C-alpha positions in Angstrom: 13.8 82.6 67.1 14.9 79.9 64.7 15.8 77.7 67.7 12.2 78.1 69.0 10.8 76.9 65.6 13.4 74.1 65.4 12.4 72.6 68.9 8.8 71.6 67.9 10.1 70.2 64.6 12.8 68.1 66.4 10.1 66.8 68.9 7.8 65.8 66.0 10.7 64.0 64.3 11.6 62.1 67.4 8.1 60.8 67.7 8.2 59.3 64.3 10.7 56.6 64.0 11.8 54.0 61.5 10.6 50.5 61.8 13.2 47.9 62.6 13.0 45.5 59.6 14.8 42.8 61.6 13.1 40.6 64.1 9.6 39.2 64.2 6.6 41.0 62.8 4.3 42.8 65.3 1.4 40.6 66.2 -2.1 41.9 65.3 -4.2 43.3 68.2 -6.4 40.7 70.0 -9.9 40.2 68.6 -11.2 38.9 72.0 -10.3 38.2 75.5 -9.9 34.6 74.6 -7.4 35.5 71.8 -5.4 37.8 74.1 -5.3 35.2 76.9 -4.3 32.4 74.5 -1.3 34.1 73.1 2.1 32.5 74.2 3.4 29.1 74.8 1.3 26.1 76.0 1.8 22.4 76.4 -1.0 20.0 75.3 -0.9 17.5 78.2 -4.1 15.4 77.7 -6.3 14.3 74.8 -9.7 12.5 75.1 -11.9 11.0 72.4 -15.5 9.8 72.9 -17.5 8.2 70.2 -21.3 8.0 70.5 -23.5 5.5 68.8 -26.8 6.2 66.9 -28.5 5.6 70.2 -26.4 8.3 71.9 -24.6 5.8 74.1 -20.8 5.7 74.4 -19.6 3.1 71.9 -15.9 3.8 72.4 -13.7 6.2 74.4 -10.1 6.6 75.1 -7.7 9.2 76.6 -4.0 9.7 76.8 -1.4 11.9 78.4 0.6 13.7 75.7 3.3 16.3 75.4 3.2 18.6 72.4 4.3 22.3 72.5 1.9 25.0 71.0 2.8 28.6 70.4 0.0 31.1 69.6 1.2 34.4 68.2 -2.1 36.1 67.1 -2.3 34.5 63.7 -0.3 31.3 63.7 -0.4 28.2 65.9 3.0 26.4 65.8 3.1 22.9 67.1 6.3 21.0 67.9 6.9 17.6 69.6 9.6 16.9 72.2 12.9 16.2 70.6 11.8 17.3 67.2 12.7 20.3 65.1 9.7 19.8 62.8 7.2 22.5 63.2 3.5 22.1 62.2 2.1 25.5 61.5 -1.6 26.4 61.3 -3.3 29.7 60.8 -6.0 30.5 63.3 -8.9 33.0 63.5 -11.9 33.8 65.6 -14.4 34.2 62.8 -17.6 34.5 64.8 -18.0 37.8 66.6 -21.0 36.5 68.6 -19.0 33.5 69.9 -15.4 34.5 70.9 -14.7 31.0 72.1 -15.0 29.6 68.6 -11.6 29.1 67.0 -10.9 28.0 63.4 -7.6 26.4 62.4 -6.5 26.2 58.7 -3.6 24.6 57.1 -3.7 24.5 53.3 -7.2 23.1 52.3 -7.7 21.6 55.8 -10.0 23.5 58.3 -11.0 22.4 61.8 -13.2 24.1 64.3 -12.8 24.1 68.0 -14.6 25.7 71.0 -12.4 27.0 73.9 -14.4 25.5 76.7 -12.2 26.7 79.5 -9.5 29.5 79.7 -7.5 30.6 82.7 -4.0 31.9 83.3 -2.7 28.4 83.5 -5.2 26.0 81.8 -7.0 26.0 78.5 -9.4 23.3 77.3 -10.6 22.8 73.7 -13.4 20.7 72.5 -14.5 19.6 69.0 -17.6 17.7 68.0 -17.8 15.9 64.6 -21.0 14.3 63.3 -20.4 10.8 61.8 -16.9 10.9 63.1 -15.7 7.8 61.4 -13.9 5.0 62.9 -12.2 4.9 66.3 -8.5 4.4 65.8 -6.5 1.7 67.4 -9.3 -0.7 68.1 -9.8 -4.2 66.7 -11.5 -4.3 63.2 -14.5 -6.0 64.9 -15.1 -2.9 67.0 -14.7 -0.3 64.2 -17.9 1.4 63.0 -19.1 4.8 62.1 -20.2 6.8 65.1 -23.0 9.3 65.3 -20.7 11.8 67.0 -17.1 12.1 68.1 -16.1 14.5 70.8 -12.5 15.4 71.1 -11.1 17.2 74.1 -7.6 18.8 74.4 -6.1 20.1 77.7 -3.3 22.7 77.6 -1.2 24.1 80.4 0.7 27.4 80.1 4.4 27.1 79.9 
């Protein structure tokens, strides 16, 4: 009879196990389909900047092929460049329940907002719009001026 009482107790104890304190912490559950699909390793392969004048005409644009590695783990975005051991770490959240494509990045006192414009198994595209975006970089001083809006686009491919 004691053995019969001991079996359920052993079964219950086998279901409760100790956490392994070693290794990486368990990521939080995804808050959206975009969050779930984004998790993992990506390479930023392309960046584009377009600056619009007060008349809504393109006053300056450029684009470049890049290679930067991004890892999304559910709370942190870690960025590394080829040949570098330096990691740039940002926290990320999806704060708007009504817009699951809106992602907010935070590092210290700096916060940036992006929209995930496209998401598939292999490609992800982000876009950010900034009013009065400042001066286009890498242009002669004679071409520098404040733009009405800057639109920044990043393309990622899954590793």
